[in-house]
N, C-alpha and C positions, 0 to 999 in steps of 0.2 A: 870729867871735861873740863878744860881750861877755858876761860870767856874773859875777854877783854871788853869791858865796859866804860865807854867814853861818853863823859858829859861834862858841862862847864858847871853844871849844879852839885854842889858837895854834896848836899842832903839826896838828891836824886840817885848819884853814885854810889851812896851808902845804903838807901834804900834798895836798888838793884843788887846789889851784893850780898845783902843780909837775906835776901830771897834766894838768891842763886846757892849759898854757902848753905842754908838750911835745907835744899835739896840735894847738897852733895858735890856740887860744883866749886872747883879751884877759880877764884877771881881775882884778875888785876884791874887796876883802876887808872883813867887817863883823864885828863881834865879837858883837854880838847883834840883835835886830828893830828897835830904837830907832836904832842905828847905820845897819843897812840901810836905815830909811825914809830917813834924811838922803841916803845915797849913791844912792837910787832914783831911775830917770829914764827916759824913752822911749828911751834910748840901751841900756838894759839888755836883752839878746836871751833870757835865760835866768836864774831865780834858783835856788840849791841852799842849802836851809836844813837846819839842825839843829831838833830838835823841842824839846828841854830847854836853855833859856837863861833867865837872870835876869831880865833889864831885861824884854823882851819876848819870849814864846816863839815857836816857829816856825808856830802855828796863829794866835796873834794876827797875826803878821807877814802870812800868807796872808791873812787877813781883811781887814787894813789896806790891802794890795795890790788886792784883788778890789772893795773898796768905795772904792778911789781914783778920782782923776781922771785919772791918766797910766797908759797901760801896762797897762791892767787884766786883759789877756788873755795876760801873758806866761807861759810855760811855768813851773811850780816843782816842784821836785824835793825831797822831804823823804829828808836823809841823816842817819840816827837809829838808836841803839840800840833804840828803842821797834819790836816787833814785834807786840804784841796785835792782833787783828783792830778790836777798838774804838778803839784809837789810829789805826790805818790808816782806819777807817771817819771818824772825827773830821778826819783830814786831808783827804781826798777831799770830806765834805762842804765843807769851809772854802774847798776850790778847790784842792789838791794836786793836779798833773798827774800824779806818779809817786812811788813810795816807794821806798828803797833801806835796807836794814838793815846797819848796821855789825857787825862788821868787813865790807868790800866789796873787790871787787879792781877794779882799773884797768880790764880789759875789760868787766866789768858796768856800772860808772859811764859809759864812753863808749857804749856800747851803748844806754843807757837815753837819756841825752843826744840822741843820732842819734836815736831813735826819738820823743822828745817834740818835737824840732825840726825833722822831717821837711819840715813842711808851709812853713817859714820860709825866705825868700829871704835868703841870705847870699853 
């Protein structure tokens, strides 16, 4: 599975990439929503994005993907420090598939990925 990981923290991007590549996934990295849009294609099977990023935040990224003409139904997981109910509601209304609050552990991340991609053929 090809995963696009979007986070403005280089260390967080690298940590998620390590977990995913160790689990057998192909990973592309983006530093913010604008960078992610440039890397986004119909070849992406899953997007994992942070909420708080400078250039284009996670909600704006989700909205752009959902309104786009390519791969609009791709599963999108928010991986963020934001845990407030209103933020989660905002994410789900924008089109997020799942929400994981940082700090997180490897098993939780992989379980959520498996759950949201269960119906996809790989």
